[in-house]
SEMARGU-332523 format. One record per residue (C-alpha): chain; x, y, z; residue in one letter. Coordinates in steps of 0.2 Angstrom, whole numbers, plus 5000, padded with zeros to 4 digits. Example, Ala and Ser with C-alpha at 12.3 -4.5 7.8 and 13.67 -1.06 7.14 Angstrom:
<sites>
+----+------+------+------+----+
| ch |    X |    Y |    Z | aa |
+----+------+------+------+----+
|  A | 5062 | 4978 | 5039 |  A |
|  A | 5068 | 4995 | 5036 |  S |
+----+------+------+------+----+
</sites>
This chain:
<sites>
+----+------+------+------+----+
| ch |    X |    Y |    Z | aa |
+----+------+------+------+----+
|  A | 4961 | 4886 | 4931 |  M |
|  A | 4978 | 4882 | 4938 |  W |
|  A | 4984 | 4867 | 4928 |  S |
|  A | 4997 | 4856 | 4936 |  S |
|  A | 5007 | 4855 | 4919 |  L |
|  A | 5019 | 4869 | 4923 |  F |
|  A | 5018 | 4868 | 4942 |  R |
|  A | 5036 | 4863 | 4946 |  F |
|  A | 5045 | 4875 | 4934 |  F |
|  A | 5032 | 4888 | 4934 |  S |
|  A | 5035 | 4907 | 4933 |  N |
|  A | 5020 | 4911 | 4945 |  D |
|  A | 5020 | 4928 | 4953 |  L |
|  A | 5011 | 4937 | 4966 |  A |
|  A | 5010 | 4956 | 4965 |  I |
|  A | 5005 | 4969 | 4978 |  D |
|  A | 5001 | 4983 | 4966 |  L |
|  A | 5001 | 4997 | 4978 |  G |
|  A | 4998 | 5016 | 4975 |  T |
|  A | 5015 | 5020 | 4982 |  A |
|  A | 5025 | 5004 | 4979 |  T |
|  A | 5024 | 4988 | 4970 |  T |
|  A | 5031 | 4972 | 4977 |  M |
|  A | 5033 | 4956 | 4967 |  V |
|  A | 5034 | 4939 | 4975 |  Y |
|  A | 5041 | 4925 | 4964 |  A |
|  A | 5036 | 4907 | 4968 |  R |
|  A | 5050 | 4898 | 4977 |  G |
|  A | 5061 | 4914 | 4978 |  R |
|  A | 5051 | 4925 | 4990 |  N |
|  A | 5050 | 4944 | 4987 |  I |
|  A | 5061 | 4948 | 4972 |  V |
|  A | 5056 | 4966 | 4968 |  L |
|  A | 5051 | 4981 | 4979 |  H |
|  A | 5050 | 4997 | 4969 |  E |
|  A | 5040 | 5013 | 4969 |  P |
|  A | 5024 | 5013 | 4957 |  S |
|  A | 5031 | 5027 | 4946 |  I |
|  A | 5034 | 5028 | 4928 |  V |
|  A | 5044 | 5042 | 4919 |  A |
|  A | 5038 | 5046 | 4902 |  K |
|  A | 5044 | 5057 | 4888 |  N |
|  A | 5029 | 5067 | 4882 |  T |
|  A | 5036 | 5071 | 4865 |  L |
|  A | 5041 | 5053 | 4860 |  T |
|  A | 5029 | 5044 | 4871 |  G |
|  A | 5043 | 5033 | 4877 |  R |
|  A | 5045 | 5026 | 4894 |  V |
|  A | 5062 | 5034 | 4901 |  E |
|  A | 5062 | 5025 | 4918 |  A |
|  A | 5052 | 5014 | 4930 |  V |
|  A | 5052 | 5011 | 4948 |  G |
|  A | 5066 | 5018 | 4959 |  A |
|  A | 5074 | 5026 | 4944 |  E |
|  A | 5058 | 5036 | 4940 |  A |
|  A | 5056 | 5041 | 4958 |  K |
|  A | 5073 | 5049 | 4958 |  E |
|  A | 5066 | 5060 | 4944 |  M |
|  A | 5051 | 5066 | 4954 |  L |
|  A | 5050 | 5085 | 4954 |  G |
|  A | 5067 | 5086 | 4945 |  R |
|  A | 5062 | 5082 | 4927 |  T |
|  A | 5063 | 5094 | 4911 |  P |
|  A | 5047 | 5099 | 4904 |  G |
|  A | 5046 | 5085 | 4891 |  N |
|  A | 5048 | 5071 | 4904 |  I |
|  A | 5034 | 5068 | 4917 |  I |
|  A | 5034 | 5056 | 4932 |  A |
|  A | 5017 | 5047 | 4932 |  I |
|  A | 5010 | 5038 | 4947 |  R |
|  A | 4998 | 5026 | 4937 |  P |
|  A | 4989 | 5020 | 4953 |  M |
|  A | 4978 | 5032 | 4963 |  K |
|  A | 4969 | 5027 | 4979 |  D |
|  A | 4973 | 5008 | 4976 |  G |
|  A | 4966 | 5007 | 4959 |  V |
|  A | 4972 | 5010 | 4941 |  I |
|  A | 4971 | 5029 | 4936 |  A |
|  A | 4981 | 5027 | 4920 |  D |
|  A | 4978 | 5010 | 4911 |  F |
|  A | 4992 | 5011 | 4898 |  E |
|  A | 5005 | 5016 | 4910 |  V |
|  A | 5000 | 5003 | 4922 |  T |
|  A | 5002 | 4990 | 4909 |  E |
|  A | 5019 | 4997 | 4904 |  Q |
|  A | 5025 | 4997 | 4922 |  M |
|  A | 5019 | 4979 | 4925 |  L |
|  A | 5027 | 4973 | 4909 |  N |
|  A | 5043 | 4981 | 4915 |  Y |
|  A | 5042 | 4973 | 4932 |  F |
|  A | 5038 | 4955 | 4925 |  I |
|  A | 5052 | 4956 | 4913 |  R |
|  A | 5064 | 4962 | 4927 |  K |
|  A | 5059 | 4948 | 4939 |  V |
|  A | 5062 | 4935 | 4925 |  H |
|  A | 5077 | 4944 | 4918 |  S |
|  A | 5072 | 4939 | 4901 |  R |
|  A | 5061 | 4947 | 4888 |  T |
|  A | 5052 | 4933 | 4879 |  Y |
|  A | 5042 | 4917 | 4883 |  L |
|  A | 5037 | 4923 | 4900 |  V |
|  A | 5018 | 4920 | 4903 |  R |
|  A | 5017 | 4919 | 4922 |  P |
|  A | 5001 | 4916 | 4931 |  R |
|  A | 4998 | 4930 | 4943 |  I |
|  A | 4989 | 4933 | 4960 |  V |
|  A | 4986 | 4952 | 4963 |  I |
|  A | 4979 | 4960 | 4979 |  S |
|  A | 4966 | 4974 | 4977 |  V |
|  A | 4957 | 4985 | 4990 |  P |
|  A | 4941 | 4977 | 4996 |  S |
|  A | 4928 | 4990 | 4990 |  E |
|  A | 4934 | 4992 | 4972 |  I |
|  A | 4921 | 4991 | 4958 |  T |
|  A | 4919 | 4978 | 4945 |  Q |
|  A | 4926 | 4990 | 4932 |  V |
|  A | 4941 | 4993 | 4943 |  E |
|  A | 4944 | 4974 | 4945 |  K |
|  A | 4942 | 4972 | 4926 |  R |
|  A | 4955 | 4985 | 4923 |  A |
|  A | 4968 | 4977 | 4935 |  V |
|  A | 4965 | 4960 | 4926 |  K |
|  A | 4966 | 4967 | 4909 |  D |
|  A | 4982 | 4977 | 4913 |  S |
|  A | 4991 | 4961 | 4920 |  A |
|  A | 4985 | 4950 | 4905 |  L |
|  A | 4991 | 4963 | 4892 |  R |
|  A | 5007 | 4965 | 4902 |  A |
|  A | 5010 | 4946 | 4898 |  G |
|  A | 5001 | 4936 | 4912 |  A |
|  A | 4993 | 4920 | 4906 |  S |
|  A | 4980 | 4920 | 4920 |  D |
|  A | 4976 | 4932 | 4934 |  V |
|  A | 4967 | 4929 | 4951 |  V |
|  A | 4962 | 4944 | 4962 |  L |
|  A | 4962 | 4943 | 4981 |  I |
|  A | 4957 | 4956 | 4994 |  E |
|  A | 4972 | 4966 | 5001 |  Q |
|  A | 4966 | 4964 | 5019 |  A |
|  A | 4965 | 4945 | 5017 |  M |
|  A | 4982 | 4944 | 5010 |  A |
|  A | 4989 | 4955 | 5024 |  A |
|  A | 4981 | 4944 | 5037 |  A |
|  A | 4989 | 4929 | 5029 |  I |
|  A | 5006 | 4938 | 5027 |  G |
|  A | 5005 | 4943 | 5045 |  A |
|  A | 5003 | 4925 | 5050 |  G |
|  A | 4985 | 4926 | 5057 |  L |
|  A | 4975 | 4910 | 5058 |  P |
|  A | 4961 | 4916 | 5046 |  I |
|  A | 4955 | 4898 | 5042 |  T |
|  A | 4950 | 4895 | 5060 |  E |
|  A | 4933 | 4899 | 5068 |  A |
|  A | 4939 | 4914 | 5077 |  C |
|  A | 4939 | 4933 | 5074 |  G |
|  A | 4955 | 4941 | 5067 |  N |
|  A | 4956 | 4960 | 5064 |  M |
|  A | 4968 | 4967 | 5052 |  V |
|  A | 4972 | 4985 | 5048 |  V |
|  A | 4982 | 4988 | 5032 |  D |
|  A | 4988 | 5006 | 5029 |  I |
|  A | 4995 | 5007 | 5012 |  G |
|  A | 4999 | 5022 | 5001 |  G |
|  A | 4982 | 5025 | 4993 |  G |
|  A | 4970 | 5015 | 5004 |  T |
|  A | 4967 | 5009 | 5022 |  T |
|  A | 4959 | 4992 | 5022 |  D |
|  A | 4951 | 4986 | 5039 |  V |
|  A | 4944 | 4969 | 5040 |  A |
|  A | 4937 | 4956 | 5052 |  V |
|  A | 4940 | 4938 | 5046 |  L |
|  A | 4935 | 4921 | 5051 |  S |
|  A | 4935 | 4904 | 5043 |  L |
|  A | 4944 | 4911 | 5028 |  A |
|  A | 4930 | 4923 | 5025 |  G |
|  A | 4927 | 4942 | 5027 |  T |
|  A | 4914 | 4946 | 5041 |  V |
|  A | 4916 | 4964 | 5039 |  F |
|  A | 4928 | 4975 | 5028 |  S |
|  A | 4929 | 4993 | 5024 |  R |
|  A | 4942 | 5002 | 5013 |  S |
|  A | 4944 | 5020 | 5014 |  I |
|  A | 4955 | 5030 | 5001 |  R |
|  A | 4964 | 5039 | 5015 |  I |
|  A | 4982 | 5033 | 5019 |  A |
|  A | 5000 | 5037 | 5017 |  G |
|  A | 4999 | 5048 | 5002 |  N |
|  A | 4985 | 5058 | 5011 |  E |
|  A | 4997 | 5061 | 5025 |  M |
|  A | 5011 | 5068 | 5013 |  D |
|  A | 4998 | 5080 | 5006 |  E |
|  A | 4992 | 5085 | 5023 |  A |
|  A | 5010 | 5090 | 5027 |  I |
|  A | 5012 | 5099 | 5011 |  I |
|  A | 4996 | 5109 | 5014 |  G |
|  A | 5001 | 5113 | 5033 |  Y |
|  A | 5018 | 5120 | 5028 |  I |
|  A | 5011 | 5130 | 5014 |  K |
|  A | 4998 | 5137 | 5025 |  K |
|  A | 5008 | 5141 | 5041 |  K |
|  A | 5025 | 5145 | 5033 |  Y |
|  A | 5021 | 5151 | 5015 |  N |
|  A | 5033 | 5138 | 5010 |  L |
|  A | 5031 | 5126 | 4996 |  L |
|  A | 5039 | 5108 | 4998 |  I |
|  A | 5039 | 5093 | 4986 |  G |
|  A | 5031 | 5076 | 4989 |  E |
|  A | 5048 | 5068 | 4992 |  R |
|  A | 5052 | 5081 | 5006 |  T |
|  A | 5035 | 5079 | 5014 |  S |
|  A | 5037 | 5060 | 5014 |  E |
|  A | 5054 | 5062 | 5022 |  Q |
|  A | 5046 | 5073 | 5036 |  V |
|  A | 5032 | 5060 | 5039 |  K |
|  A | 5045 | 5046 | 5041 |  M |
|  A | 5057 | 5055 | 5052 |  E |
|  A | 5047 | 5066 | 5064 |  I |
|  A | 5028 | 5061 | 5060 |  G |
|  A | 5018 | 5053 | 5074 |  S |
|  A | 5001 | 5049 | 5079 |  A |
|  A | 5003 | 5051 | 5097 |  Y |
|  A | 5015 | 5062 | 5108 |  P |
|  A | 5033 | 5056 | 5108 |  L |
|  A | 5043 | 5054 | 5123 |  S |
|  A | 5057 | 5064 | 5115 |  Q |
|  A | 5053 | 5079 | 5105 |  P |
|  A | 5060 | 5079 | 5087 |  L |
|  A | 5064 | 5093 | 5075 |  T |
|  A | 5069 | 5093 | 5057 |  M |
|  A | 5076 | 5106 | 5045 |  E |
|  A | 5066 | 5107 | 5028 |  I |
|  A | 5070 | 5116 | 5012 |  K |
|  A | 5057 | 5123 | 5000 |  G |
|  A | 5052 | 5138 | 4990 |  R |
|  A | 5046 | 5154 | 4999 |  D |
|  A | 5029 | 5158 | 4991 |  L |
|  A | 5030 | 5177 | 4995 |  V |
|  A | 5048 | 5180 | 4989 |  E |
|  A | 5050 | 5166 | 4977 |  G |
|  A | 5067 | 5161 | 4983 |  I |
|  A | 5073 | 5145 | 4992 |  P |
|  A | 5071 | 5145 | 5011 |  K |
|  A | 5075 | 5133 | 5025 |  T |
|  A | 5064 | 5131 | 5041 |  I |
|  A | 5064 | 5120 | 5056 |  T |
|  A | 5048 | 5111 | 5061 |  V |
|  A | 5044 | 5101 | 5076 |  T |
|  A | 5035 | 5084 | 5079 |  D |
|  A | 5021 | 5093 | 5087 |  E |
|  A | 5017 | 5103 | 5071 |  E |
|  A | 5018 | 5088 | 5060 |  I |
|  A | 5006 | 5078 | 5072 |  R |
|  A | 4994 | 5093 | 5070 |  E |
|  A | 4996 | 5092 | 5051 |  A |
|  A | 4992 | 5073 | 5052 |  L |
|  A | 4978 | 5074 | 5065 |  A |
|  A | 4963 | 5073 | 5052 |  E |
|  A | 4970 | 5059 | 5042 |  T |
|  A | 4975 | 5048 | 5057 |  V |
|  A | 4958 | 5052 | 5065 |  A |
|  A | 4949 | 5046 | 5049 |  A |
|  A | 4959 | 5029 | 5050 |  I |
|  A | 4955 | 5027 | 5068 |  V |
|  A | 4937 | 5030 | 5065 |  E |
|  A | 4936 | 5017 | 5052 |  T |
|  A | 4943 | 5004 | 5064 |  V |
|  A | 4930 | 5010 | 5077 |  R |
|  A | 4916 | 5007 | 5064 |  V |
|  A | 4923 | 4990 | 5060 |  A |
|  A | 4923 | 4985 | 5079 |  L |
|  A | 4905 | 4991 | 5081 |  E |
|  A | 4899 | 4980 | 5066 |  R |
|  A | 4908 | 4965 | 5072 |  T |
|  A | 4897 | 4951 | 5079 |  P |
|  A | 4899 | 4949 | 5099 |  P |
|  A | 4907 | 4931 | 5098 |  E |
|  A | 4921 | 4938 | 5086 |  L |
|  A | 4922 | 4954 | 5096 |  S |
|  A | 4927 | 4943 | 5111 |  A |
|  A | 4941 | 4935 | 5101 |  D |
|  A | 4947 | 4952 | 5095 |  I |
|  A | 4948 | 4958 | 5113 |  M |
|  A | 4959 | 4943 | 5117 |  D |
|  A | 4970 | 4943 | 5102 |  K |
|  A | 4970 | 4962 | 5098 |  G |
|  A | 4972 | 4971 | 5081 |  I |
|  A | 4986 | 4968 | 5069 |  V |
|  A | 4992 | 4983 | 5060 |  V |
|  A | 5002 | 4982 | 5044 |  C |
|  A | 5007 | 4992 | 5028 |  G |
|  A | 5019 | 5006 | 5026 |  G |
|  A | 5007 | 5018 | 5036 |  G |
|  A | 5008 | 5008 | 5051 |  S |
|  A | 5026 | 5013 | 5053 |  L |
|  A | 5020 | 5031 | 5058 |  L |
|  A | 5028 | 5033 | 5075 |  K |
|  A | 5016 | 5029 | 5090 |  N |
|  A | 5001 | 5024 | 5078 |  F |
|  A | 4999 | 5008 | 5088 |  D |
|  A | 4999 | 5018 | 5104 |  Q |
|  A | 4986 | 5029 | 5097 |  R |
|  A | 4975 | 5015 | 5092 |  L |
|  A | 4977 | 5006 | 5108 |  R |
|  A | 4972 | 5022 | 5117 |  E |
|  A | 4956 | 5025 | 5106 |  E |
|  A | 4950 | 5007 | 5106 |  T |
|  A | 4956 | 5000 | 5123 |  G |
|  A | 4962 | 4984 | 5114 |  L |
|  A | 4979 | 4976 | 5112 |  P |
|  A | 4987 | 4982 | 5096 |  V |
|  A | 5003 | 4975 | 5088 |  C |
|  A | 5012 | 4979 | 5072 |  I |
|  A | 5015 | 4964 | 5061 |  A |
|  A | 5033 | 4957 | 5060 |  E |
|  A | 5036 | 4964 | 5042 |  N |
|  A | 5023 | 4977 | 5040 |  P |
|  A | 5028 | 4983 | 5023 |  M |
|  A | 5028 | 4966 | 5015 |  A |
|  A | 5013 | 4957 | 5023 |  C |
|  A | 5002 | 4959 | 5008 |  V |
|  A | 5015 | 4953 | 4996 |  A |
|  A | 5020 | 4938 | 5007 |  L |
|  A | 5001 | 4933 | 5010 |  G |
|  A | 4998 | 4934 | 4991 |  S |
|  A | 5014 | 4924 | 4988 |  G |
|  A | 5008 | 4910 | 4999 |  R |
|  A | 4993 | 4908 | 4988 |  M |
|  A | 5004 | 4902 | 4974 |  L |
|  A | 5007 | 4886 | 4983 |  T |
|  A | 4990 | 4885 | 4993 |  D |
|  A | 4978 | 4882 | 4979 |  F |
|  A | 4964 | 4876 | 4991 |  D |
|  A | 4964 | 4892 | 5001 |  L |
|  A | 4966 | 4903 | 4985 |  L |
|  A | 4950 | 4895 | 4978 |  K |
|  A | 4941 | 4900 | 4994 |  R |
|  A | 4947 | 4918 | 4995 |  I |
|  A | 4948 | 4923 | 4976 |  A |
|  A | 4936 | 4937 | 4971 |  I |
|  A | 4927 | 4937 | 4955 |  S |
+----+------+------+------+----+
</sites>
């Protein structure tokens, strides 16, 4: 599959194709692209107006004929054509030229996606210009990126909270002992905040505002210092712009259900883990990564609920991309963990 012909001057890429953001790791160059998974498209001409960070700026601010599309939903492709255009744009941007680039690509996917969804990811990448595509599980990539010894005969537990999915896995000997992927993660948190503010204050806020609220005052466990934040939106009763002040306690209440669902998934994984590996996890603890792990005090909440040591990976946002990137040079491990 991986011929050695171009091995030394190859364009190989590893892509963490996320619901919220896409990261691209180029062989020998580390992470070279980190942009939102958003495409702005003109509905009249069908032309792509902007991709990534530029398209995110347009969210909620576009005229009627331009729509900002998130082609990925819950970790899988929701819009095949737009995903292809987005991948094509990112591949070209990384290689800063527009022709003769046929990289081999490693892409990470949620553990419980269907054969049809896997096929869609492969086809999109091939049509976007890849010469070969290998899929690996997100949780496995995250564990490798977080530096866990996954090839050893010991239990490693990783919780990867992305934008669209949360992947929980127990790994040993480069294999998955137990994995569960739920379609509840960062985006669900944003929607929960929008719903809460709408219900409590009759105020409509946009997804960029709710994301900001989550990042600035959102938490999973009471904070030592109370926080407040002013947010602007549209009053649903009077129809005019309005500003309100919310507290961290209110936002914690808004996020309670989403956080509880993630914690419950971790508990289920622990219940299904063989006793020998459970003993390893008790000693080594749980490693949490992904953008959602940055929710204030999430590690403390998980520690409280499971009674186990919990640590956040060193570079939580980039774990999946870094782990996938390592596979570009470790072909033996890639063969062992690739999914068909």
